[in-house]
Every structure is written in structure tokens, then in C-alpha cells.
ROROVO-911436 format. One record per residue (C-alpha): residue number from 1; x, y, z; residue in three letters. Coordinates in Angstrom, 1 decimal. Example, Ala and Ser with C-alpha at 12.3 -4.5 7.8 and 13.67 -1.06 7.14 Angstrom:
R pos      u      v      w code
R   1   12.3   -4.5    7.8  ALA
R   2   13.7   -1.1    7.1  SER
//
This chain:
R pos      u      v      w code
R   1    5.7  -15.5    0.4  MET
R   2    8.6  -15.0    2.9  ALA
R   3   12.0  -15.2    1.5  PHE
R   4   13.6  -16.8    4.6  GLN
R   5   14.4  -20.6    4.3  PRO
R   6   12.4  -22.7    6.6  GLY
R   7   11.4  -26.3    7.4  SER
R   8    7.8  -26.5    6.3  THR
R   9    6.4  -24.8    3.2  HIS
R  10    3.5  -24.9    0.7  GLN
R  11    5.4  -25.9   -2.4  VAL
R  12    3.9  -25.5   -5.9  THR
R  13    4.0  -28.8   -7.8  LEU
R  14    5.7  -29.0  -11.1  GLY
R  15    4.1  -30.2  -14.4  LYS
R  16    6.1  -32.8  -16.3  ASN
R  17    4.7  -32.1  -19.9  PRO
R  18    7.0  -29.9  -21.9  GLU
R  19    4.3  -27.3  -22.5  ARG
R  20    4.7  -26.4  -18.7  SER
R  21    8.4  -25.6  -19.1  ARG
R  22    8.1  -21.9  -17.9  ASP
R  23    6.0  -23.0  -14.9  HIS
R  24    8.5  -25.7  -14.0  ASN
R  25   11.3  -23.2  -14.1  ARG
R  26    9.4  -21.0  -11.6  ARG
R  27    8.7  -24.0   -9.4  VAL
R  28   12.4  -24.9   -9.2  VAL
R  29   13.4  -21.3   -8.5  LEU
R  30   10.7  -20.9   -5.9  ASP
R  31   11.7  -24.2   -4.1  VAL
R  32   15.4  -23.3   -4.0  VAL
R  33   14.7  -19.7   -2.9  ARG
R  34   12.5  -20.9   -0.1  ARG
R  35   14.7  -23.8    1.2  HIS
R  36   18.2  -22.6    0.6  GLY
R  37   20.8  -24.9   -1.0  SER
R  38   19.4  -28.2   -2.4  LEU
R  39   20.6  -31.1   -4.5  GLY
R  40   18.9  -32.2   -7.7  ARG
R  41   17.2  -35.2   -6.2  MET
R  42   15.9  -33.2   -3.3  HIS
R  43   14.4  -30.7   -5.7  ILE
R  44   12.8  -33.5   -7.7  ALA
R  45   11.2  -34.9   -4.5  ARG
R  46    9.8  -31.5   -3.5  LEU
R  47    8.4  -30.6   -6.9  THR
R  48    7.3  -34.1   -8.1  HIS
R  49    9.2  -33.6  -11.3  LEU
R  50   11.3  -36.3  -12.9  THR
R  51   15.1  -36.4  -12.2  ALA
R  52   15.8  -35.8  -15.9  GLN
R  53   13.5  -32.7  -16.0  ALA
R  54   15.2  -31.3  -12.9  ILE
R  55   18.6  -31.9  -14.4  ALA
R  56   17.7  -30.0  -17.5  ASN
R  57   16.0  -27.1  -15.7  ILE
R  58   18.8  -26.7  -13.1  VAL
R  59   21.5  -26.8  -15.8  ASP
R  60   19.6  -24.2  -17.8  GLU
R  61   19.1  -21.9  -14.7  LEU
R  62   22.8  -22.2  -13.9  VAL
R  63   23.8  -21.3  -17.4  SER
R  64   21.6  -18.1  -17.0  GLU
R  65   23.2  -17.3  -13.7  ASN
R  66   19.9  -17.6  -11.9  LEU
R  67   21.2  -20.6   -9.8  LEU
R  68   24.7  -21.3   -8.6  MET
R  69   26.6  -24.3   -7.3  GLU
R  70   27.4  -24.1   -3.6  THR
R  71   29.5  -27.2   -3.1  GLY
R  72   28.7  -30.8   -2.2  ARG
R  73   26.7  -32.1    0.7  LEU
R  74   28.6  -34.6    2.8  ARG
R  75   26.1  -37.2    3.8  SER
R  76   26.3  -41.0    3.7  GLY
R  77   28.2  -43.1    1.1  ARG
R  78   28.9  -42.4   -2.5  GLY
R  79   29.5  -39.2   -4.4  GLN
R  80   28.1  -36.2   -2.4  PRO
R  81   25.4  -34.4   -4.3  PRO
R  82   26.1  -31.0   -5.7  ILE
R  83   24.0  -28.3   -4.0  GLN
R  84   22.4  -25.4   -5.8  PHE
R  85   21.2  -22.0   -4.5  ALA
R  86   19.6  -18.9   -6.0  VAL
R  87   22.4  -16.6   -7.2  ASN
R  88   21.7  -13.2   -5.6  PRO
R  89   23.6  -11.4   -8.3  ASP
R  90   21.9  -13.2  -11.1  GLY
R  91   19.1  -10.6  -11.5  ALA
R  92   17.5   -7.7   -9.8  MET
R  93   14.2   -5.9   -9.6  THR
R  94   13.4   -2.3   -9.0  MET
R  95   10.5   -0.8   -6.9  GLY
R  96    9.2    2.7   -7.0  ILE
R  97    6.6    4.3   -4.7  GLU
R  98    5.3    7.4   -6.3  MET
R  99    3.5    9.5   -3.7  ALA
R 100    2.1   13.0   -3.9  SER
R 101    5.3   14.7   -2.7  ASP
R 102    8.1   12.1   -2.8  HIS
R 103    9.5    9.1   -4.5  MET
R 104   10.8    6.0   -2.8  VAL
R 105   13.2    3.8   -4.8  ALA
R 106   14.4    0.3   -3.9  THR
R 107   16.4   -2.5   -5.6  VAL
R 108   16.1   -6.2   -4.6  LEU
R 109   18.4   -8.9   -5.7  ASP
R 110   17.2  -12.3   -6.9  LEU
R 111   17.1  -13.7   -3.3  SER
R 112   14.8  -10.9   -2.3  GLY
R 113   17.4   -8.9   -0.3  GLN
R 114   17.3   -5.1   -0.5  PRO
R 115   20.4   -3.7   -2.2  ARG
R 116   19.4    0.0   -2.4  SER
R 117   16.8    2.3   -0.8  LYS
R 118   16.4    6.0   -1.1  ARG
R 119   13.7    8.7   -0.8  ILE
R 120   13.6   11.8   -3.1  THR
R 121   11.3   14.8   -2.7  PRO
R 122    9.3   15.6   -5.8  VAL
R 123    7.0   18.6   -6.7  ARG
R 124    5.3   17.5   -9.9  ASP
R 125    3.7   14.0  -10.2  THR
R 126    2.1   14.5  -13.6  SER
R 127    2.6   11.6  -16.0  PRO
R 128    5.4   13.3  -17.9  SER
R 129    7.3   14.1  -14.7  GLN
R 130    6.8   10.6  -13.3  VAL
R 131    8.2    9.2  -16.5  ILE
R 132   11.2   11.6  -16.2  ALA
R 133   11.7   10.6  -12.5  HIS
R 134   11.5    6.9  -13.4  LEU
R 135   14.0    7.1  -16.2  ARG
R 136   16.5    9.0  -14.0  THR
R 137   16.2    6.4  -11.3  GLU
R 138   16.5    3.6  -13.9  LEU
R 139   19.7    5.1  -15.3  GLU
R 140   21.2    5.2  -11.8  ALA
R 141   20.2    1.6  -11.1  VAL
R 142   21.7    0.4  -14.4  ARG
R 143   24.9    2.3  -13.6  LYS
R 144   25.2    0.9  -10.0  ASP
R 145   24.1   -2.7  -10.7  PHE
R 146   25.3   -4.9  -13.5  LYS
R 147   22.8   -7.8  -13.1  ALA
R 148   19.9   -8.0  -15.6  PRO
R 149   16.7   -6.2  -14.6  LEU
R 150   13.7   -8.5  -14.3  LEU
R 151   11.2   -5.7  -14.2  GLY
R 152   10.0   -2.7  -12.3  ILE
R 153    7.1   -2.4   -9.8  GLY
R 154    5.5    1.0   -9.4  VAL
R 155    3.0    1.8   -6.7  VAL
R 156    0.7    4.8   -6.6  MET
R 157   -2.1    6.0   -4.3  PRO
R 158   -5.5    4.5   -5.2  GLY
R 159   -8.2    4.2   -6.0  PRO
R 160   -7.9    3.5   -9.7  PHE
R 161  -10.4    4.4  -12.4  GLU
R 162  -13.1    5.7   -9.9  ILE
R 163  -14.9    8.9  -10.9  GLU
R 164  -14.6   11.5   -8.2  GLY
R 165  -11.7    9.7   -6.4  MET
R 166   -8.9    9.0   -9.0  THR
R 167   -6.6   12.0   -9.5  SER
R 168   -8.8   14.1   -7.2  VAL
R 169   -7.5   15.9   -4.2  GLY
R 170   -4.0   16.4   -2.6  PRO
R 171   -3.5   12.7   -1.6  THR
R 172   -3.7   11.4   -5.2  THR
R 173   -1.6   12.0   -8.3  LEU
R 174   -3.0   14.6  -10.7  PRO
R 175   -3.5   13.8  -14.4  GLY
R 176   -3.6   10.0  -14.1  TRP
R 177   -7.3    9.5  -14.7  ALA
R 178   -8.2    7.4  -17.8  ASP
R 179   -4.5    6.4  -18.3  ILE
R 180   -3.2    2.9  -18.5  ASP
R 181   -0.2    3.6  -16.2  ALA
R 182    1.4    0.2  -16.7  SER
R 183    1.4    0.4  -20.5  SER
R 184    2.5    4.1  -20.4  LEU
R 185    5.4    3.5  -18.1  LEU
R 186    6.5    0.3  -19.7  SER
R 187    6.7    1.9  -23.1  GLU
R 188    8.5    5.0  -21.8  ALA
R 189   11.2    2.9  -19.9  CYS
R 190   11.6    0.0  -22.3  GLY
R 191   11.1   -2.4  -19.3  GLU
R 192    8.1   -4.3  -18.1  GLN
R 193    6.4   -2.2  -15.4  VAL
R 194    3.8   -3.6  -13.0  THR
R 195    1.5   -1.0  -11.3  VAL
R 196   -0.1   -1.6   -7.9  GLU
R 197   -2.1    0.3   -5.3  ASN
R 198    0.3    1.6   -2.6  ASP
R 199   -1.6   -0.1    0.3  ALA
R 200   -1.6   -3.5   -1.4  ASN
R 201    2.1   -3.2   -2.1  ALA
R 202    2.8   -2.1    1.5  ALA
R 203    1.1   -5.2    2.8  ALA
R 204    3.3   -7.3    0.5  VAL
R 205    6.4   -5.4    1.7  GLY
R 206    5.4   -6.0    5.3  GLU
R 207    4.7   -9.7    4.6  ARG
R 208    8.1  -10.2    3.0  LEU
R 209   10.4   -8.0    5.1  PHE
R 210    8.6   -6.9    8.3  GLY
R 211    6.1   -7.8   11.0  ALA
R 212    4.0   -9.9    8.7  GLY
R 213    6.7  -12.3    7.5  HIS
R 214    5.3  -15.2    9.6  SER
R 215    1.6  -14.2    9.6  ILE
R 216   -0.5  -15.7    6.8  SER
R 217   -3.6  -13.5    7.2  SER
R 218   -3.4   -9.9    8.3  PHE
R 219   -4.7   -6.4    7.4  ALA
R 220   -2.4   -3.4    7.1  MET
R 221   -3.5    0.2    7.5  ILE
R 222   -1.0    2.2    5.4  TYR
R 223   -0.2    5.8    6.0  PHE
R 224    0.8    7.3    2.7  GLY
R 225   -0.3   10.8    1.9  ALA
R 226   -3.8    9.4    2.2  GLY
R 227   -4.9    6.3    4.0  LEU
R 228   -5.4    2.8    2.6  GLY
R 229   -5.8   -0.8    3.7  LEU
R 230   -3.8   -3.7    2.3  GLY
R 231   -4.8   -7.3    3.0  MET
R 232   -2.9  -10.6    3.0  ILE
R 233   -5.1  -13.6    3.0  GLN
R 234   -3.5  -17.1    3.2  ASP
R 235   -0.2  -15.5    2.3  GLY
R 236   -1.5  -13.8   -0.8  THR
R 237   -2.6  -10.2   -1.5  PRO
R 238   -6.3   -9.6   -1.8  PHE
R 239   -6.8   -6.9   -4.4  ARG
R 240  -10.5   -7.0   -5.2  GLY
R 241  -12.0   -7.2   -8.7  ALA
R 242  -10.4   -4.0   -9.9  PHE
R 243   -7.4   -3.6   -7.6  GLY
R 244   -9.2   -1.2   -5.2  ASN
R 245  -10.0   -3.4   -2.2  ALA
R 246   -9.3   -1.7    1.1  GLY
R 247  -10.1    2.0    0.2  GLU
R 248  -10.9    2.9    3.8  ILE
R 249   -9.7    6.5    3.4  GLY
R 250  -13.1    7.3    1.9  HIS
R 251  -15.3    5.6    4.4  VAL
R 252  -17.4    8.2    6.1  VAL
R 253  -16.6    8.3    9.8  VAL
R 254  -18.1   11.7   10.7  ALA
R 255  -21.4   12.3    8.9  PRO
R 256  -21.6   16.0    7.7  ARG
R 257  -18.0   16.3    8.8  GLY
R 258  -15.1   17.9    6.9  ARG
R 259  -15.4   18.2    3.1  ALA
R 260  -13.4   15.7    1.1  CYS
R 261  -12.2   16.2   -2.5  PRO
R 262  -14.1   13.0   -3.4  CYS
R 263  -17.4   14.9   -2.8  GLY
R 264  -18.3   13.3    0.5  GLN
R 265  -18.1   14.8    4.0  HIS
R 266  -16.4   13.2    7.0  GLY
R 267  -14.1   10.7    5.2  CYS
R 268  -11.6    8.9    7.5  LEU
R 269   -8.7   10.4    5.4  GLU
R 270   -9.8   13.9    6.4  ARG
R 271   -9.0   13.0   10.1  TYR
R 272   -6.4   10.2   10.3  ALA
R 273   -4.0   10.6    7.3  SER
R 274   -0.6   12.2    7.1  VAL
R 275   -2.0   14.8    4.8  TYR
R 276   -4.6   15.8    7.4  ALA
R 277   -1.8   16.1    9.9  LEU
R 278    0.3   18.3    7.6  ARG
R 279   -2.7   20.4    6.8  GLU
R 280   -3.2   21.2   10.5  ARG
R 281    0.5   21.9   10.9  LEU
R 282    0.4   24.3    8.0  GLY
R 283   -2.6   26.1    9.5  GLU
R 284   -0.4   26.5   12.6  ALA
R 285    2.3   28.1   10.5  GLY
R 286    4.7   25.1   10.5  ILE
R 287    6.0   25.0    7.0  ALA
R 288    8.5   22.1    7.1  ASP
R 289    6.6   18.9    7.7  ARG
R 290    8.7   16.0    6.3  ASP
R 291    9.5   12.8    8.2  PHE
R 292   12.4   14.2   10.1  THR
R 293   10.3   17.2   11.1  ASP
R 294    7.5   14.9   12.4  LEU
R 295   10.1   13.1   14.6  GLU
R 296   11.2   16.5   16.0  ARG
R 297    7.7   17.7   16.6  LEU
R 298    6.9   14.5   18.4  TYR
R 299   10.0   14.8   20.6  ALA
R 300    8.8   18.4   21.4  GLU
R 301    5.3   17.1   22.1  ARG
R 302    3.9   19.9   19.8  HIS
R 303    0.3   20.5   20.7  PRO
R 304   -1.0   20.3   17.1  VAL
R 305    0.6   16.9   16.7  LEU
R 306   -0.6   15.7   20.0  VAL
R 307   -4.2   16.8   19.2  GLU
R 308   -4.1   15.1   15.8  TRP
R 309   -2.9   11.8   17.3  MET
R 310   -5.8   11.9   19.8  GLY
R 311   -8.4   12.6   17.0  GLU
R 312   -6.8   10.1   14.6  ALA
R 313   -6.8    7.3   17.2  ALA
R 314  -10.4    8.0   18.1  ALA
R 315  -11.5    7.5   14.4  HIS
R 316   -9.1    4.6   13.7  LEU
R 317  -10.3    2.5   16.7  ALA
R 318  -13.9    1.8   15.4  PRO
R 319  -12.4    1.3   11.8  MET
R 320  -10.1   -1.4   13.2  ILE
R 321  -13.1   -3.2   14.8  ALA
R 322  -15.0   -2.9   11.5  MET
R 323  -12.0   -4.5    9.6  ILE
R 324  -11.8   -7.3   12.2  GLU
R 325  -15.6   -8.0   11.9  ASN
R 326  -15.4   -8.1    8.1  ILE
R 327  -12.1   -9.8    7.4  LEU
R 328  -11.2  -11.7   10.7  ASP
R 329   -7.4  -11.1   10.3  PRO
R 330   -4.9  -12.5   12.7  GLU
R 331   -3.8   -8.9   13.4  THR
R 332   -4.0   -5.3   12.0  VAL
R 333   -0.6   -3.8   11.2  ILE
R 334   -0.1    0.0   11.1  LEU
R 335    2.8    1.4    9.0  GLY
R 336    4.0    3.8    6.4  GLY
R 337    5.2    7.4    6.3  MET
R 338    4.9    8.1   10.0  LEU
R 339    7.7    7.8   12.6  PRO
R 340    7.5    4.7   14.7  ASP
R 341    7.0    6.7   17.9  ALA
R 342    3.9    8.3   16.5  ILE
R 343    2.4    5.0   15.3  ILE
R 344    3.1    3.5   18.7  ASP
R 345    1.2    6.4   20.4  GLU
R 346   -1.7    6.0   17.9  LEU
R 347   -2.0    2.4   18.9  ILE
R 348   -1.8    3.2   22.6  GLU
R 349   -4.4    5.9   22.1  GLY
R 350   -6.9    3.5   20.5  MET
R 351   -7.3    1.3   23.6  GLY
R 352   -9.4   -0.2   24.7  PRO
R 353  -10.6   -1.2   21.2  LEU
R 354  -14.3   -1.7   20.5  PRO
R 355  -15.5   -5.3   20.9  ILE
R 356  -15.3   -7.3   17.7  SER
R 357  -14.8  -10.9   16.6  VAL
R 358  -11.1  -10.3   17.5  ALA
R 359  -12.0   -9.8   21.2  SER
R 360  -10.7  -13.2   22.3  ARG
R 361   -8.8  -13.9   25.4  ARG
R 362   -6.5  -16.5   23.7  ALA
R 363   -4.6  -14.6   21.1  ARG
R 364   -1.2  -15.3   19.6  ALA
R 365   -0.8  -11.7   18.4  LEU
R 366   -2.1   -8.3   19.6  PRO
R 367   -5.1   -7.0   17.8  ARG
R 368   -3.0   -4.0   16.5  VAL
R 369    0.7   -3.8   16.0  MET
R 370    3.3   -1.5   14.3  ARG
R 371    5.0   -2.5   11.1  GLY
R 372    8.7   -2.9   10.8  GLN
R 373    9.6   -1.6    7.4  THR
R 374    8.7    2.1    7.9  GLY
R 375    9.0    4.5    5.0  GLN
R 376   10.1    1.8    2.6  TYR
R 377    7.4   -0.8    3.0  THR
R 378    5.4    0.1   -0.2  ALA
R 379    8.5    0.4   -2.4  ALA
R 380    9.8   -2.9   -1.1  LEU
R 381    6.5   -4.5   -2.0  GLY
R 382    6.7   -2.8   -5.4  ALA
R 383   10.1   -4.3   -6.1  ALA
R 384    8.8   -7.7   -5.1  ALA
R 385    6.0   -7.6   -7.7  LEU
R 386    8.2   -8.4  -10.8  PRO
R 387   10.1  -10.9   -8.6  LEU
R 388    6.9  -12.8   -8.0  PHE
R 389    6.2  -12.8  -11.8  GLU
R 390    9.5  -14.5  -12.5  VAL
R 391   10.1  -16.9   -9.5  VAL
R 392    6.7  -17.6   -8.0  THR
R 393    4.5  -20.2   -9.7  PRO
R 394    0.7  -19.9   -9.6  LYS
R 395   -0.7  -23.4   -9.8  LEU
R 396   -1.6  -26.0   -7.2  GLU
R 397    0.5  -26.4   -4.1  THR
R 398    1.4  -29.2   -1.7  ALA
R 399    2.8  -29.2    1.9  ALA
R 400    6.4  -30.3    2.2  THR
R 401    8.9  -30.9    4.8  GLU
//
């Protein structure tokens, strides 16, 4: 899934029958995106498509500005072959993370490089207001970028369509129960909108742009307003049957503990989430609690923050061991809407971690590590969702050099 060119890849094979034309276009775009500049014959060898099929597809993609010529490769005798690469300016995608108190917006070009990132505070996340926010952002993107828009990815806090959890409590979005968010937003914006759980999208963002870019199987604990788990298995997001896999925020870690809006007591989210931290700071009379404020409070070693970090680490440590025993990931990544220094101290405060199947002496990676994409990880993953739909084939693969 990583966008960086490399030497060895799992390449999806093309299908020569004409009925597979759309699939073959995706195969060609995916191969060129992964490998960098390639000639037609090289593309044909990698995809197992005929030379004539590749010639037709490449010419078509060039005419649509999705591929571009990059010159000729000087090698051996004869006419040097023309090389082709993905045209970064040929198209773009837009990603939106809609959280309970802010909106993160990103734009990716066709090569998968971020072109724009910004965070906007919001007060109302009801469907009508989210539509208004999305339309405003879309107008700004269309003004700033002239390339065609392939689609929009929108991520929201999960879980979806679960009685007692969806649209309940301060870490969810009110008014979204029993609403087909993808259809509603697509119709309102006039663009195809893909909706995903924020933790799943965060794992995709970290896989593409952060600490997970070379890790094929990992779990990611995502600090949004609530707490979620995204999972990448063999390079692919694991979503579960209904898109709600990884809802660790509502795992009970303190029986008969603090009441949770979901109806249970002692949920992990009531102790180890950003909202739980802000709740404590509010009780201490600290009104301003955004990302910058948390950085300042950490620098000051504010006692409320220090106490929360200790309690959160104590509850997260056994959860990480549980995740390891169930999923056997290469590592568990922590990231999201917390400053890096706080996440680093949370990780330090967990040790030594409980024994699990990950308790091996020979490890290529630490059991827990901090993500690298910070506040933008879920929005970057959101913007990648429509990109995958256009340039990532979904049939059988073969290893190539």
C-alpha cells in the first residue's frame, strides 16, 4: 500500500479479456505508481498483459493526464523506450476527518503526496452542519486545485449502527444514527463520498505516510475524541463484517467503574481517551484544552495531565497485551490527537508490558511505538480511500522484482 517506489512488490495481475478493461487500467496505474517511471514493455512484463493491451491502456491514460511521459531510458542498442510515470497533477482526492469538536481536511495528488492540510474547530456536528462544512471545504479545494477530483473520503468516530453506542455520548457525532452517511454526503456534495471509521482510516494513513509504511501487519490505537483500534493485516485494512472492528474504547477495563454513555461502567474510553483527559482538565478549571494547550500543559508538567498519563498508561498496557494475544501484530502503534511528547510518555509509562505472544527476545520492532503522522493521520487515510478505488486493483497478485 505504500506509495514509495521499491524493488520488490506484490503486483496485481492484469486480465487480457476486454471485459476487464477497468481492472487493467487500475493494474497499470498501480504498477507505475509503485515502481516509478516504466516503459511499455516493462509494464507488460510486470502485469502479464499483452504489449498491444498495454499500448492502448497507456495511450488512454496519457490522454486523460493520469500518466505522463518522462523521457527515454538510455540502455543498450536501438531506440530507447519512452518512460511513463503517474502525473501528480492529473487528479486529486480529498480527505475529511469529522471529529466531535474539529474538522481535519487534506488533499492528495494522484501520486499520493499531500498537497494541503488544515484543522478547523467546529461546534456543531449534526448532519446539516457537517454537510455545510464539507461544501465549504470542497469549494475551497476546487478554487485552489484545478485537477479533477476523484472522490472524497470522510472519516467519523465509530461504531456505526450500534444501539447505545452510535451518536451517543460526547465522543461521537450526534444525530447520525440510522443515517446512510455515504449516500447523504454524496448527494449533498455532488461527488462520490466514501465513509470510514476514524481508527481504520488512521491505520491506513499511518501505513501510507508514517511509521507503518514498511510494516505489513500492525495494530494502531487511535486517540480521537474517543479511542479506537485500526488494524492492517498483510498490508490491507481489517474492517470486520460491519466496519466496526477494533472498538476497544468500549471494552470494560474497570468493572463497576466510571459510567459510560454506552450504558456500561468502566469502559477504557472513560480513562484513556482525549475526552477523558479534557474532562479532568475542565473539572480543574482549565477551559482551553486544544492541541497547543496540551503541549503547554505537558511542558509545565501540570499535575492533572501527569495523573491522567499515569492512569491511562496503566489501563492501556493490559489492553496492548490483549491485542497482541488476539491479533499477533508486528507492533502496536499509538497516534492521533495527542502531542508526540505525551504519547512518548504514555508508552514509557506502560513498561514493562504484560507477557503476551509478543514477548519474544528476537524482535525487529518494539512492541509499542509512536506514529509519525500526528493530527493528520485519519484525514490522510480518508483522502487515500478514493485513491484506492481508482488506482488499486483488487484481484489476484504475484510477486515481482
